[in-house]
All heavy atoms as an XYZ file, in Angstrom:
859
protein
N       0.866     -1.169     -0.012
C       0.001      0.004      0.013
C       0.869      1.244     -0.005
O       1.877      1.316      0.706
C      -0.896     -0.029      1.244
C      -1.852      1.135      1.304
S      -3.016      0.998      2.666
C      -4.473      0.586      1.737
N       0.498      2.248     -0.777
C       1.292      3.470     -0.869
C       1.106      4.317      0.364
O       0.045      4.311      0.980
C       0.880      4.269     -2.100
C       1.149      3.544     -3.368
C       0.849      4.391     -4.547
N      -0.405      5.126     -4.393
C      -1.161      5.518     -5.395
N      -0.831      5.299     -6.588
N      -2.262      6.238     -5.134
N       2.111      5.128      0.627
C       1.981      6.081      1.695
C       1.134      7.233      1.193
O       1.013      7.485      0.008
C       3.363      6.595      2.126
C       4.208      5.549      2.808
C       5.468      6.163      3.322
C       6.246      5.058      4.059
N       7.194      5.581      4.974
N       0.522      7.927      2.178
C      -0.301      9.086      1.828
C       0.512     10.172      1.219
O       1.549     10.545      1.750
C      -1.062      9.637      3.032
C      -2.070      8.637      3.586
N      -3.348      8.564      3.047
C      -1.952      7.720      4.520
C      -3.988      7.653      3.694
N      -3.183      7.117      4.609
N       0.108     10.642      0.057
C       0.890     11.682     -0.598
C       0.290     13.011     -0.326
O      -0.879     13.145      0.154
C       0.865     11.429     -2.099
O      -0.462     11.576     -2.603
N       0.988     14.081     -0.651
C       0.487     15.434     -0.508
C      -0.768     15.640     -1.326
O      -1.684     16.398     -0.959
N      -0.832     14.992     -2.513
C      -1.981     15.119     -3.392
C      -3.260     14.556     -2.778
O      -4.314     15.106     -2.930
N      -3.101     13.467     -2.053
C      -4.262     12.840     -1.394
C      -4.750     13.837     -0.272
O      -5.948     13.987     -0.052
C      -3.914     11.486     -0.814
C      -5.165     10.847     -0.174
C      -4.864      9.473      0.266
N      -4.619      8.606     -0.900
C      -4.198      7.372     -0.845
N      -4.002      6.773      0.311
N      -3.998      6.665     -1.943
N      -3.840     14.379      0.501
C      -4.183     15.280      1.562
C      -4.912     16.483      0.939
O      -5.917     16.966      1.460
C      -2.980     15.687      2.380
C      -3.286     16.813      3.350
C      -2.401     14.493      3.114
N      -4.342     17.053     -0.097
C      -4.972     18.189     -0.775
C      -6.395     17.804     -1.319
O      -7.290     18.637     -1.257
C      -4.081     18.701     -1.935
N      -6.564     16.625     -1.840
C      -7.836     16.198     -2.337
C      -8.838     16.089     -1.232
O     -10.016     16.557     -1.401
C      -7.729     14.825     -3.050
O      -6.885     14.883     -4.148
N      -8.454     15.546     -0.100
C      -9.391     15.420      0.999
C      -9.725     16.793      1.575
O     -10.870     17.089      1.877
C      -8.808     14.473      2.100
C      -9.641     14.563      3.387
C      -8.725     13.086      1.619
N      -8.749     17.685      1.669
C      -8.961     19.046      2.132
C      -9.950     19.781      1.171
O     -10.841     20.460      1.626
C      -7.650     19.807      2.246
N      -9.706     19.645     -0.117
C     -10.597     20.250     -1.080
C     -12.027     19.745     -1.012
O     -12.982     20.530     -1.026
N     -12.156     18.422     -0.865
C     -13.495     17.844     -0.753
C     -14.144     18.328      0.549
O     -15.422     18.608      0.528
C     -13.419     16.304     -0.753
N     -13.406     18.443      1.602
C     -13.975     18.951      2.847
C     -14.438     20.367      2.713
O     -15.546     20.721      3.153
C     -12.906     18.839      3.978
O     -12.516     17.489      4.139
C     -13.441     19.395      5.307
N     -13.674     21.234      2.023
C     -14.130     22.609      1.795
C     -15.401     22.639      0.973
O     -16.261     23.457      1.263
C     -12.997     23.420      1.170
C     -11.824     23.726      2.074
C     -10.715     24.425      1.274
C     -12.241     24.597      3.184
N     -15.470     21.819     -0.045
C     -16.693     21.767     -0.852
C     -17.889     21.422     -0.036
O     -18.976     22.050     -0.082
C     -16.508     20.812     -2.074
C     -17.842     20.568     -2.770
C     -15.494     21.388     -3.034
N     -17.779     20.352      0.771
C     -18.867     19.886      1.594
C     -19.233     20.955      2.565
O     -20.428     21.296      2.782
C     -18.539     18.560      2.311
C     -19.550     18.195      3.394
C     -18.463     17.442      1.290
N     -18.273     21.574      3.257
C     -18.574     22.612      4.224
C     -19.220     23.872      3.610
O     -19.936     24.567      4.242
C     -17.288     23.028      4.979
C     -16.770     21.961      5.940
C     -15.436     22.372      6.531
C     -17.730     21.647      7.036
N     -18.912     24.128      2.308
C     -19.460     25.294      1.647
C     -20.956     25.170      1.565
O     -21.646     26.221      1.518
C     -18.858     25.474      0.274
O     -19.334     24.463     -0.629
N     -21.549     23.953      1.534
C     -22.976     23.828      1.457
C     -23.666     24.296      2.768
O     -24.859     24.557      2.767
C     -23.335     22.372      1.195
C     -23.191     22.005     -0.254
C     -21.966     21.467     -0.747
C     -24.219     22.163     -1.157
C     -21.832     21.150     -2.065
C     -24.107     21.820     -2.475
C     -22.932     21.295     -2.935
N     -22.898     24.367      3.836
C     -23.510     24.805      5.074
C     -23.773     26.299      5.135
O     -24.553     26.761      5.930
C     -22.560     24.451      6.261
C     -22.421     22.975      6.537
C     -21.444     22.758      7.732
C     -23.735     22.311      6.771
N     -23.135     27.078      4.284
C     -23.332     28.518      4.278
C     -24.252     29.041      3.162
O     -24.449     30.206      3.009
C     -21.971     29.280      4.206
C     -21.160     29.019      5.483
C     -21.181     28.941      2.984
N     -24.823     28.076      2.409
C     -25.740     28.436      1.362
C     -26.939     27.542      1.404
O     -26.976     26.528      2.071
C     -25.049     28.263     -0.031
O     -24.715     26.905     -0.240
C     -23.812     29.151     -0.215
N     -27.955     27.893      0.652
C     -29.098     27.023      0.507
C     -30.097     27.085      1.686
O     -30.015     27.977      2.554
N     -31.040     26.182      1.587
C     -32.211     26.199      2.540
C     -31.800     26.006      3.972
O     -32.386     26.607      4.889
C     -33.184     25.072      2.186
C     -33.671     25.195      0.766
N     -34.121     26.307      0.192
C     -33.824     24.149     -0.183
C     -34.505     26.107     -1.041
N     -34.343     24.764     -1.272
N     -30.810     25.264      4.236
C     -30.452     24.946      5.641
C     -29.765     26.146      6.304
O     -29.825     26.276      7.532
C     -29.563     23.709      5.743
O     -28.334     23.948      5.055
C     -30.226     22.484      5.234
N     -29.125     27.032      5.541
C     -28.390     28.154      6.143
C     -29.327     29.198      6.761
O     -28.875     29.914      7.657
C     -27.486     28.793      5.116
O     -28.236     29.399      4.110
N     -30.556     29.303      6.326
C     -31.411     30.312      6.876
C     -32.590     29.755      7.658
O     -33.445     30.491      8.113
C     -31.993     31.156      5.680
O     -32.706     30.347      4.808
N     -32.595     28.452      7.833
C     -33.705     27.841      8.574
C     -33.492     27.994     10.106
O     -32.398     27.871     10.607
C     -33.746     26.355      8.228
C     -35.005     25.658      8.705
O     -35.175     25.416      9.921
N     -35.887     25.353      7.757
N     -34.586     28.249     10.835
C     -34.451     28.392     12.294
C     -33.943     27.131     13.006
O     -33.339     27.267     14.058
C     -35.854     28.699     12.771
C     -36.646     29.053     11.565
C     -35.956     28.468     10.358
N     -34.046     25.995     12.362
C     -33.560     24.730     12.967
C     -32.202     24.326     12.409
O     -31.904     23.199     12.205
C     -34.608     23.642     12.836
C     -35.899     23.914     13.577
C     -36.831     22.757     13.493
O     -36.717     21.893     12.627
N     -37.776     22.761     14.388
N     -31.433     25.317     12.101
C     -30.092     25.111     11.530
C     -29.227     24.209     12.391
O     -28.444     23.394     11.890
C     -29.370     26.452     11.324
C     -28.037     26.369     10.757
C     -27.478     27.794     10.499
N     -26.078     27.764     10.135
C     -25.577     27.464      8.956
N     -26.414     27.179      7.991
N     -24.324     27.512      8.719
N     -29.408     24.246     13.681
C     -28.609     23.424     14.617
C     -28.816     21.921     14.340
O     -27.937     21.113     14.521
C     -29.037     23.760     16.053
C     -30.485     23.462     16.354
C     -31.506     24.320     16.166
C     -31.079     22.214     16.763
N     -32.707     23.730     16.503
C     -32.480     22.404     16.830
C     -30.537     20.976     17.081
C     -33.352     21.413     17.216
C     -31.400     19.977     17.456
C     -32.807     20.225     17.540
N     -30.010     21.585     13.792
C     -30.282     20.193     13.446
C     -29.958     19.921     12.011
O     -29.390     18.868     11.667
C     -31.794     19.883     13.701
C     -32.301     18.492     13.263
C     -31.524     17.398     14.060
C     -33.760     18.383     13.465
N     -30.297     20.844     11.103
C     -30.158     20.669      9.701
C     -28.691     20.583      9.256
O     -28.323     19.837      8.345
C     -30.899     21.722      8.906
C     -32.417     21.641      9.042
C     -33.062     22.875      8.430
C     -32.941     20.388      8.365
N     -27.833     21.424      9.838
C     -26.444     21.446      9.384
C     -25.732     20.107      9.577
O     -25.102     19.628      8.656
C     -25.695     22.595     10.096
N     -25.822     19.479     10.754
C     -25.182     18.192     10.885
C     -25.812     17.103      9.972
O     -25.091     16.270      9.418
C     -25.378     17.799     12.346
C     -25.739     19.008     13.042
C     -26.352     19.963     12.063
N     -27.102     17.162      9.784
C     -27.750     16.217      8.898
C     -27.274     16.393      7.453
O     -27.048     15.453      6.710
C     -29.308     16.347      8.947
C     -29.933     15.859     10.274
C     -31.412     16.234     10.293
C     -29.793     14.371     10.409
N     -27.141     17.676      7.068
C     -26.656     17.967      5.734
C     -25.235     17.474      5.541
O     -24.843     16.878      4.494
C     -26.713     19.460      5.426
C     -26.262     19.897      4.027
C     -27.127     19.230      2.959
C     -26.293     21.423      3.905
N     -24.386     17.641      6.555
C     -23.017     17.106      6.483
C     -23.012     15.596      6.315
O     -22.224     15.095      5.477
C     -22.225     17.468      7.717
C     -21.706     18.913      7.801
C     -21.039     19.155      9.156
C     -20.735     19.197      6.655
N     -23.800     14.900      7.073
C     -23.895     13.425      6.960
C     -24.358     13.101      5.534
O     -23.739     12.251      4.821
C     -24.905     12.836      7.961
C     -25.252     11.390      7.628
C     -24.338     12.955      9.369
N     -25.413     13.777      5.047
C     -25.975     13.528      3.740
C     -24.910     13.725      2.664
O     -24.710     12.850      1.784
C     -27.143     14.503      3.546
C     -28.058     14.109      2.484
N     -28.960     13.083      2.614
C     -28.266     14.629      1.248
C     -29.657     12.978      1.504
N     -29.277     13.933      0.641
N     -24.156     14.792      2.706
C     -23.152     15.118      1.676
C     -21.951     14.234      1.780
O     -21.428     13.752      0.719
C     -22.751     16.600      1.800
C     -23.814     17.622      1.440
C     -23.362     19.010      1.827
C     -24.161     17.535     -0.039
N     -21.470     13.922      2.987
C     -20.294     13.060      3.128
C     -20.585     11.646      2.620
O     -19.715     11.057      1.981
C     -19.769     13.027      4.489
C     -18.768     14.106      4.827
C     -18.878     15.084      5.729
C     -17.514     14.280      4.138
N     -17.732     15.859      5.674
C     -16.924     15.434      4.751
C     -16.835     13.650      3.146
C     -15.661     15.902      4.317
C     -15.602     14.134      2.695
C     -15.042     15.232      3.298
N     -21.744     11.155      2.914
C     -22.088      9.813      2.473
C     -22.226      9.780      0.910
O     -21.701      8.866      0.293
C     -23.386      9.253      3.131
C     -23.807      7.950      2.539
C     -23.136      9.077      4.660
N     -22.868     10.793      0.385
C     -22.962     10.853     -1.072
C     -21.595     10.965     -1.749
O     -21.321     10.314     -2.719
C     -23.866     12.030     -1.472
N     -20.712     11.788     -1.150
C     -19.358     11.940     -1.661
C     -18.588     10.637     -1.560
O     -17.923     10.274     -2.525
C     -18.644     13.038     -0.877
N     -18.718      9.936     -0.469
C     -18.057      8.633     -0.289
C     -18.597      7.667     -1.375
O     -17.823      6.974     -2.006
C     -18.290      8.090      1.097
C     -17.921      6.600      1.210
C     -16.615      6.228      1.324
C     -18.914      5.611      1.223
C     -16.231      4.918      1.431
C     -18.546      4.292      1.271
C     -17.218      3.937      1.414
N     -19.919      7.578     -1.483
C     -20.522      6.649     -2.426
C     -20.085      6.884     -3.826
O     -19.563      5.972     -4.513
C     -22.050      6.762     -2.295
C     -22.755      5.798     -3.218
C     -23.262      6.048     -4.469
C     -23.052      4.449     -2.929
N     -23.810      4.936     -5.002
C     -23.739      3.893     -4.040
C     -22.881      3.586     -1.856
C     -24.192      2.612     -4.132
C     -23.348      2.299     -1.905
C     -23.951      1.838     -3.049
N     -20.306      8.095     -4.350
C     -19.943      8.395     -5.713
C     -18.465      8.404     -5.990
O     -17.979      7.994     -7.012
C     -20.594      9.704     -6.201
C     -22.095      9.535     -6.357
C     -22.974     10.184     -5.501
C     -22.619      8.760     -7.362
C     -24.290     10.056     -5.684
C     -23.963      8.644     -7.518
C     -24.857      9.247     -6.689
N     -17.713      8.870     -5.018
C     -16.232      8.833     -5.089
C     -15.690      7.436     -5.196
O     -14.706      7.171     -5.871
N     -16.308      6.546     -4.493
C     -15.842      5.140     -4.441
C     -16.129      4.388     -5.706
O     -15.418      3.452     -6.112
C     -16.470      4.393     -3.296
O     -16.033      4.992     -2.069
N     -17.238      4.775     -6.389
C     -17.599      4.040     -7.567
C     -16.550      4.047     -8.641
O     -16.206      3.022     -9.257
C     -18.922      4.578     -8.130
C     -20.152      4.294     -7.257
C     -21.413      4.931     -7.898
C     -20.364      2.799     -7.024
N     -15.945      5.230     -8.882
C     -14.894      5.321     -9.918
C     -13.643      4.504     -9.495
O     -13.081      3.805    -10.314
C     -14.516      6.753    -10.206
C     -13.463      6.852    -11.273
C     -12.113      7.139    -11.096
C     -13.594      6.506    -12.667
N     -11.460      7.049    -12.267
C     -12.332      6.679    -13.251
C     -14.687      6.128    -13.434
C     -12.138      6.440    -14.621
C     -14.471      5.933    -14.808
C     -13.215      6.066    -15.343
N     -13.361      4.572     -8.229
C     -12.163      3.836     -7.735
C     -12.382      2.331     -7.892
O     -11.494      1.577     -8.292
C     -11.877      4.136     -6.274
O     -11.582      5.514     -6.104
N     -13.582      1.836     -7.579
C     -13.899      0.434     -7.683
C     -13.894      0.006     -9.175
O     -13.329     -1.057     -9.511
C     -15.240      0.126     -7.097
C     -15.355      0.104     -5.559
C     -16.832      0.064     -5.162
C     -14.559     -1.002     -4.999
N     -14.408      0.822    -10.035
C     -14.407      0.560    -11.447
C     -12.956      0.497    -11.991
O     -12.590     -0.424    -12.676
C     -15.201      1.563    -12.195
C     -15.159      1.406    -13.686
C     -15.878      0.421    -14.369
C     -14.368      2.294    -14.481
C     -15.821      0.227    -15.706
C     -14.337      2.115    -15.849
C     -15.009      1.117    -16.436
O     -14.921      0.929    -17.844
N     -12.171      1.452    -11.629
C     -10.754      1.567    -12.094
C      -9.982      0.374    -11.613
O      -9.178     -0.190    -12.379
C     -10.093      2.865    -11.633
O     -10.787      3.968    -12.173
N     -10.148      0.013    -10.314
C      -9.373     -1.138     -9.803
C      -9.752     -2.427    -10.508
O      -8.897     -3.286    -10.646
C      -9.550     -1.199     -8.283
O     -10.835     -1.637     -7.956
N     -11.007     -2.528    -10.940
C     -11.428     -3.773    -11.561
C     -10.705     -3.963    -12.944
O     -10.572     -5.071    -13.405
C     -12.914     -3.842    -11.767
O     -13.344     -2.899    -12.744
N     -10.270     -2.864    -13.491
C      -9.576     -2.955    -14.802
C      -8.093     -3.350    -14.617
O      -7.482     -3.873    -15.549
C      -9.666     -1.602    -15.508
N      -7.484     -3.080    -13.460
C      -6.092     -3.289    -13.280
C      -5.721     -4.337    -12.284
O      -4.599     -4.827    -12.238
C      -5.326     -1.965    -12.991
C      -5.850     -1.353    -11.680
C      -5.418     -0.958    -14.156
C      -5.058     -0.124    -11.192
N      -6.658     -4.695    -11.406
C      -6.400     -5.641    -10.339
C      -6.983     -7.014    -10.698
O      -7.778     -7.151    -11.579
C      -6.967     -5.169     -8.991
C      -6.353     -3.887     -8.459
C      -4.945     -4.018     -7.986
O      -4.469     -5.186     -7.846
O      -4.327     -2.999     -7.743
N      -6.538     -8.018     -9.958
C      -7.040     -9.348    -10.167
C      -8.477     -9.422     -9.635
O      -8.910     -8.521     -8.900
C      -6.207    -10.408     -9.370
O      -6.324    -10.157     -7.976
C      -4.760    -10.359     -9.806
N      -9.205    -10.447    -10.033
C     -10.565    -10.614     -9.590
C     -10.630    -10.767     -8.050
O     -11.549    -10.235     -7.391
C     -11.190    -11.837    -10.228
N      -9.617    -11.411     -7.490
C      -9.615    -11.569     -6.038
C      -9.452    -10.229     -5.285
O     -10.139     -9.997     -4.293
C      -8.485    -12.570     -5.589
C      -8.668    -13.941     -6.000
C      -8.205    -14.168     -7.468
O      -7.627    -13.322     -8.142
N      -8.381    -15.425     -7.961
N      -8.578     -9.396     -5.755
C      -8.374     -8.060     -5.203
C      -9.604     -7.220     -5.300
O     -10.041     -6.583     -4.362
C      -7.101     -7.387     -5.794
C      -7.026     -5.936     -5.336
C      -5.849     -8.124     -5.425
N     -10.173     -7.256     -6.494
C     -11.416     -6.475     -6.724
C     -12.545     -6.960     -5.851
O     -13.301     -6.155     -5.306
C     -11.776     -6.566     -8.225
O     -10.728     -6.071     -9.033
C     -13.071     -5.791     -8.502
N     -12.630     -8.287     -5.685
C     -13.684     -8.804     -4.776
C     -13.455     -8.384     -3.350
O     -14.456     -8.022     -2.642
C     -13.648    -10.362     -4.847
N     -12.231     -8.320     -2.886
C     -11.977     -7.836     -1.504
C     -12.328     -6.356     -1.394
O     -12.996     -5.957     -0.402
C     -10.503     -8.089     -1.143
C     -10.153     -7.345      0.159
C     -10.206     -9.561     -0.995
N     -11.962     -5.565     -2.389
C     -12.343     -4.130     -2.350
C     -13.838     -3.907     -2.378
O     -14.392     -3.118     -1.628
C     -11.690     -3.405     -3.564
C     -10.204     -3.233     -3.505
C      -9.680     -2.672     -4.852
C      -9.808     -2.324     -2.367
N     -14.505     -4.716     -3.229
C     -15.962     -4.562     -3.289
C     -16.643     -5.002     -1.968
O     -17.602     -4.391     -1.517
C     -16.491     -5.400     -4.438
N     -16.085     -6.030     -1.334
C     -16.616     -6.516     -0.071
C     -16.419     -5.441      1.038
O     -17.341     -5.200      1.861
C     -15.977     -7.799      0.357
N     -15.272     -4.815      1.086
C     -14.993     -3.746      2.024
C     -15.916     -2.533      1.773
O     -16.464     -1.966      2.700
C     -13.569     -3.299      1.992
C     -12.605     -4.350      2.579
C     -11.154     -3.868      2.524
C     -10.254     -4.865      3.123
N      -8.844     -4.431      3.141
N     -16.086     -2.181      0.530
C     -16.976     -1.075      0.172
C     -18.411     -1.369      0.641
O     -19.098     -0.568      1.231
C     -16.957     -0.823     -1.337
C     -17.957      0.236     -1.790
C     -17.823      1.547     -1.577
C     -19.131     -0.264     -2.424
C     -18.794      2.434     -1.954
C     -20.089      0.674     -2.837
C     -19.892      1.952     -2.622
N     -18.837     -2.597      0.339
C     -20.183     -3.004      0.718
C     -20.397     -2.984      2.209
O     -21.447     -2.541      2.711
C     -20.487     -4.424      0.118
O     -20.345     -4.363     -1.265
C     -21.870     -4.865      0.487
N     -19.383     -3.446      2.947
C     -19.514     -3.439      4.423
C     -19.649     -2.039      4.965
O     -20.466     -1.781      5.844
C     -18.278     -4.134      5.027
N     -18.915     -1.131      4.409
C     -19.007      0.290      4.845
C     -20.331      0.903      4.383
O     -21.050      1.569      5.154
C     -17.775      1.099      4.351
C     -16.514      0.619      5.023
C     -18.003      2.587      4.655
C     -15.262      1.181      4.429
N     -20.650      0.714      3.125
C     -21.868      1.327      2.567
C     -23.120      0.805      3.156
O     -24.080      1.551      3.281
C     -21.838      1.101      1.031
N     -23.116     -0.456      3.627
C     -24.345     -0.964      4.211
C     -24.692     -0.280      5.499
O     -25.880     -0.305      5.908
C     -24.224     -2.475      4.400
O     -23.229     -2.751      5.400
N     -23.748      0.372      6.119
C     -24.055      1.199      7.293
C     -24.289      2.641      6.975
O     -25.038      3.300      7.627
C     -22.851      1.098      8.306
C     -22.736     -0.199      8.972
C     -21.912     -1.274      8.632
C     -23.487     -0.620     10.116
N     -22.156     -2.291      9.475
C     -23.087     -1.955     10.382
C     -24.468     -0.006     10.903
C     -23.625     -2.637     11.473
C     -24.947     -0.720     11.956
C     -24.549     -2.094     12.226
N     -23.626      3.140      5.915
C     -23.791      4.531      5.601
C     -25.030      4.875      4.804
O     -25.635      5.927      5.020
C     -22.546      5.012      4.796
C     -21.229      5.001      5.541
C     -20.153      5.455      4.585
C     -21.299      5.865      6.748
N     -25.433      3.991      3.928
C     -26.608      4.263      3.065
C     -27.908      4.492      3.889
O     -28.614      5.446      3.634
C     -26.795      3.187      1.957
C     -28.087      3.377      1.229
C     -25.616      3.287      0.980
N     -28.184      3.669      4.883
C     -29.352      4.038      5.712
C     -29.239      5.376      6.382
O     -30.200      6.095      6.546
C     -29.446      2.876      6.716
C     -28.705      1.747      6.093
C     -27.636      2.377      5.250
N     -28.011      5.772      6.734
C     -27.752      7.076      7.306
C     -28.124      8.206      6.375
O     -28.698      9.236      6.801
N     -27.814      8.029      5.147
C     -28.143      9.121      4.168
C     -29.678      9.196      3.975
O     -30.206     10.291      3.844
C     -27.432      8.904      2.778
C     -27.507     10.206      1.978
C     -28.010      7.826      1.971
C     -26.689     10.153      0.726
N     -30.316      8.073      4.033
C     -31.818      8.067      3.910
C     -32.470      8.699      5.112
O     -33.338      9.567      4.975
C     -32.283      6.629      3.738
N     -31.994      8.376      6.301
C     -32.542      9.024      7.523
C     -32.276     10.484      7.511
O     -33.179     11.326      7.797
C     -31.929      8.333      8.815
C     -32.340      9.122     10.033
C     -32.446      6.884      8.904
N     -31.061     10.890      7.220
C     -30.710     12.351      7.175
C     -31.595     13.055      6.201
O     -32.117     14.135      6.457
C     -29.241     12.502      6.855
N     -31.791     12.471      4.997
C     -32.620     13.078      3.978
C     -34.070     13.237      4.379
O     -34.717     14.278      4.160
N     -34.641     12.205      4.954
C     -36.058     12.238      5.385
C     -36.217     13.296      6.497
O     -37.183     14.123      6.467
C     -36.532     10.864      5.820
C     -37.912     11.008      6.506
C     -36.645      9.949      4.606
N     -35.331     13.278      7.465
C     -35.454     14.279      8.563
C     -35.303     15.692      8.045
O     -36.066     16.580      8.376
C     -34.447     14.009      9.652
C     -34.468     15.118     10.743
C     -34.723     12.666     10.348
N     -34.326     15.890      7.125
C     -34.238     17.292      6.540
C     -35.432     17.647      5.773
O     -35.924     18.794      5.866
C     -32.947     17.311      5.591
C     -31.669     17.407      6.338
S     -30.250     17.767      5.306
C     -30.327     16.536      4.039
N     -35.991     16.708      4.992
C     -37.205     17.001      4.230
C     -38.354     17.412      5.135
O     -39.088     18.360      4.866
C     -37.546     15.815      3.341
N     -38.522     16.682      6.263
C     -39.658     17.039      7.134
C     -39.463     18.353      7.801
O     -40.425     19.047      8.122
C     -39.824     15.950      8.211
O     -38.674     15.832      8.983
C     -40.192     14.619      7.592
N     -38.216     18.762      8.047
C     -37.956     20.093      8.602
C     -38.038     21.218      7.620
O     -38.369     22.342      7.982
C     -36.555     20.136      9.310
C     -36.433     19.106     10.438
C     -37.519     19.410     11.531
C     -37.388     18.408     12.653
N     -38.478     18.590     13.600
N     -37.688     20.957      6.345
C     -37.733     22.019      5.352
C     -39.099     22.290      4.745
O     -39.388     23.335      4.301
C     -36.687     21.712      4.264
C     -35.246     21.756      4.696
C     -34.342     21.249      3.582
C     -34.820     23.195      5.049
N     -39.930     21.238      4.684
C     -41.289     21.365      4.123
C     -42.216     21.910      5.177
O     -41.963     21.799      6.384
C     -41.782     20.023      3.618
C     -40.999     19.466      2.391
C     -41.450     18.067      2.095
C     -41.156     20.370      1.196
N     -43.286     22.549      4.749
C     -44.225     23.154      5.685
C     -44.844     22.175      6.644
O     -45.199     22.522      7.811
C     -45.334     23.785      4.815
C     -44.913     23.622      3.416
C     -43.726     22.768      3.347
N     -45.057     20.933      6.274
C     -45.649     19.901      7.130
C     -45.197     18.543      6.700
O     -44.721     18.372      5.573
C     -47.147     19.983      7.153
O     -47.650     19.550      5.897
N     -45.342     17.538      7.556
C     -44.994     16.192      7.188
C     -45.887     15.680      6.052
O     -45.437     14.880      5.216
C     -45.096     15.262      8.441
N     -47.099     16.134      5.997
C     -48.050     15.752      4.955
C     -47.561     16.211      3.562
O     -47.881     15.627      2.547
N     -46.702     17.222      3.565
C     -46.179     17.738      2.283
C     -45.274     16.722      1.616
O     -45.029     16.764      0.418
C     -45.428     19.057      2.493
N     -44.776     15.739      2.371
C     -43.950     14.663      1.804
C     -44.727     13.832      0.794
O     -44.158     13.212     -0.070
C     -43.351     13.788      2.881
C     -42.255     14.425      3.734
C     -41.918     13.471      4.887
C     -41.066     14.674      2.887
N     -46.036     13.839      0.916
C     -46.889     13.044      0.036
C     -47.313     13.793     -1.224
O     -47.952     13.277     -2.091
C     -48.075     12.517      0.744
C     -47.769     11.643      1.982
C     -49.035     11.235      2.724
C     -46.958     10.392      1.587
N     -47.026     15.083     -1.268
C     -47.276     15.910     -2.411
C     -46.190     15.696     -3.483
O     -45.129     15.183     -3.143
C     -47.353     17.379     -2.043
C     -48.397     17.685     -0.920
S     -50.049     17.215     -1.417
C     -50.430     18.509     -2.563
N     -46.436     16.069     -4.753
C     -45.435     15.813     -5.789
C     -44.011     16.325     -5.449
O     -43.023     15.649     -5.618
C     -46.003     16.562     -7.011
C     -47.484     16.491     -6.791
C     -47.622     16.633     -5.321
N     -43.939     17.604     -4.950
C     -42.584     18.080     -4.556
C     -41.939     17.285     -3.432
O     -40.787     16.946     -3.501
C     -42.671     19.540     -4.209
C     -41.281     20.109     -3.832
C     -40.339     20.388     -4.783
C     -40.911     20.300     -2.492
C     -39.084     20.910     -4.458
C     -39.660     20.747     -2.139
C     -38.758     21.071     -3.159
O     -37.504     21.534     -2.803
N     -42.717     16.929     -2.467
C     -42.228     16.118     -1.352
C     -41.725     14.770     -1.766
O     -40.665     14.312     -1.406
N     -42.483     14.149     -2.674
C     -42.084     12.779     -3.227
C     -40.787     12.933     -4.037
O     -39.918     12.099     -3.950
C     -43.210     12.212     -4.066
C     -44.434     11.824     -3.268
C     -45.564     11.437     -4.160
C     -44.173     10.701     -2.269
N     -40.725     13.985     -4.846
C     -39.497     14.210     -5.625
C     -38.291     14.440     -4.703
O     -37.198     13.985     -4.966
C     -39.684     15.389     -6.575
C     -38.517     15.740     -7.462
C     -38.189     14.606     -8.395
C     -38.829     17.003     -8.267
N     -38.519     15.208     -3.681
C     -37.472     15.486     -2.706
C     -36.962     14.218     -2.055
O     -35.785     13.963     -1.873
C     -37.967     16.465     -1.655
C     -36.947     17.031     -0.676
C     -35.881     17.805     -1.356
C     -37.682     17.896      0.362
N     -37.898     13.327     -1.727
C     -37.508     12.060     -1.080
C     -36.755     11.132     -2.062
O     -35.888     10.390     -1.640
C     -38.730     11.312     -0.529
C     -39.364     11.947      0.674
C     -40.645     11.222      1.023
C     -38.390     11.995      1.842
N     -37.134     11.169     -3.296
C     -36.423     10.349     -4.288
C     -35.033     10.883     -4.459
O     -34.100     10.105     -4.494
C     -37.167     10.370     -5.675
C     -36.344      9.739     -6.767
C     -38.514      9.650     -5.535
């Protein structure tokens, strides 16, 4: 395994700044329940970043690694994702219920689209 390079540190720092930038813009930044919405948004964004960021790495490794190595990577990804994906769903539903006028709005077209 390679040692962490300066490029990796810079990439993580850049991704962190992008995720944190969402906290100062958008619906959650002006909501009275920001204390709840900001951490939920961070969870939501970090899990999405992990998920989508991992897909390219998994795909790339499958082209250059053996089937056994790829299977181990996929198993590790699945083990982590199986805990994180429910977290993104819970964070999204809670944020939606706080941002919409009422819980019943989740059953309206915009609420359903938001949940999807």
